[in-house]
C-alpha positions in Angstrom: 5.7 -23.0 7.2 6.6 -20.8 10.1 5.3 -17.2 9.7 8.0 -14.6 10.3 6.2 -11.3 9.7 5.5 -9.1 12.7 7.1 -5.7 12.9 4.3 -3.6 11.5 3.7 -6.2 8.7 0.6 -8.3 9.2 -0.9 -11.2 7.2 -4.6 -10.3 6.7 -6.0 -13.2 4.6 -4.8 -16.2 2.7 -6.5 -18.1 -0.1 -5.2 -20.9 -2.5 -4.3 -18.3 -5.1 -3.7 -15.1 -3.0 -2.1 -13.8 0.1 -2.9 -10.4 1.6 -0.8 -8.3 3.9 -1.0 -4.9 5.5 2.0 -2.8 6.3 1.7 0.0 8.8 3.3 3.4 8.1 6.0 4.5 10.6 4.0 7.6 11.4 1.3 5.4 13.1 -1.7 6.7 11.1 -4.0 3.9 9.7 -4.7 6.3 6.8 -1.2 5.7 5.5 -1.2 1.9 5.6 -0.2 0.0 2.5 -2.2 -3.1 1.4 -0.3 -5.8 -0.4 -1.9 -8.5 -2.6 0.3 -11.4 -3.8 -1.8 -13.3 -6.4 -1.1 -16.3 -8.5 -2.5 -16.0 -12.0 -3.1 -19.5 -13.5 -3.5 -18.2 -17.0 -0.1 -16.5 -17.0 1.4 -19.1 -14.7 3.0 -16.2 -12.7 2.7 -14.2 -9.5 1.8 -10.6 -9.3 2.1 -8.0 -6.5 -0.5 -5.3 -6.2 -0.1 -2.5 -3.7 -3.0 -0.3 -2.6 -2.8 2.9 -0.7 -5.3 5.6 0.2 -4.3 9.0 -1.2 -5.5 12.2 0.4 -5.6 15.7 -1.2 -4.9 18.3 1.5 -5.3 21.9 0.5 -3.4 23.1 3.6 -0.3 21.1 3.0 2.8 23.3 3.1 1.0 26.3 4.7 2.4 27.3 8.1 -0.5 27.4 10.6 1.0 30.4 12.4 0.8 32.4 9.1 -1.6 35.3 9.5 -3.0 34.5 6.1 -3.4 30.8 6.8 -7.2 30.7 6.5 -7.1 32.8 3.2 -4.3 30.7 1.7 -6.2 27.5 2.7 -9.3 28.6 0.9 -7.3 29.8 -2.1 -5.6 26.3 -2.5 -8.9 24.5 -1.9 -10.5 26.5 -4.7 -7.5 26.1 -6.9 -7.5 22.3 -6.4 -11.3 22.1 -7.1 -11.0 24.2 -10.3 -8.0 22.1 -11.5 -10.1 18.9 -11.0 -13.2 20.5 -12.6 -11.4 21.9 -15.6 -8.8 19.2 -16.3 -10.3 16.1 -14.6 -7.0 15.4 -12.9 -5.4 16.4 -9.6 -1.9 15.1 -8.8 -1.6 13.6 -5.4 1.4 12.0 -3.8 1.6 10.1 -0.5 4.6 8.7 1.3 5.0 5.5 3.3 7.6 5.4 6.0 9.6 2.3 7.0 11.0 3.2 10.5 13.6 0.6 11.0 15.7 -2.0 9.2 13.7 -4.6 11.1 10.4 -3.4 9.5 12.1 -3.4 6.0 13.3 -7.0 6.6 9.9 -8.1 7.7 8.4 -6.5 4.6 10.8 -8.5 2.5 10.1 -11.7 4.5 6.3 -11.2 4.0 6.8 -11.0 0.2 9.1 -14.0 0.2 6.7 -16.0 2.4 3.8 -15.2 0.1 5.7 -16.1 -3.0 6.8 -19.4 -1.5 3.2 -20.2 -0.4 1.8 -19.5 -3.9 4.6 -21.4 -5.7 4.1 -24.4 -3.4 0.3 -24.3 -4.1 1.0 -23.9 -7.8 3.3 -27.0 -7.9 0.6 -29.0 -6.1 -2.1 -27.8 -8.5 0.1 -28.6 -11.5 0.7 -32.1 -10.3 -3.1 -32.6 -9.8 -4.0 -31.4 -13.3 -1.5 -33.7 -15.0 
């Protein structure tokens, strides 16, 4: 099978029951990459997709660096976040992932289709062997 992924979508590893991809965020930061795991589960006889992403809490998000109270506001939000985590055990974090072109989106779709096709082909071969 010819591999068609390329535009910021990379195949990382491949096993009999799993295919791993990495998608680069359009902003260029490796901290924002998205890890994809397509995995065949023989017990369920189905394929699952897991997505992994590093989430970062930033106390300075939304504060204008040219603000005269920047340092004070930064410390305030850092303490507020720490207290929220300490007292509730939860801090809400959100992170975005940017696809920068229709080509990258299409390559993302192709990677998923490629992985599913590979795992389905492997599954059919394994089913024939077990019968």
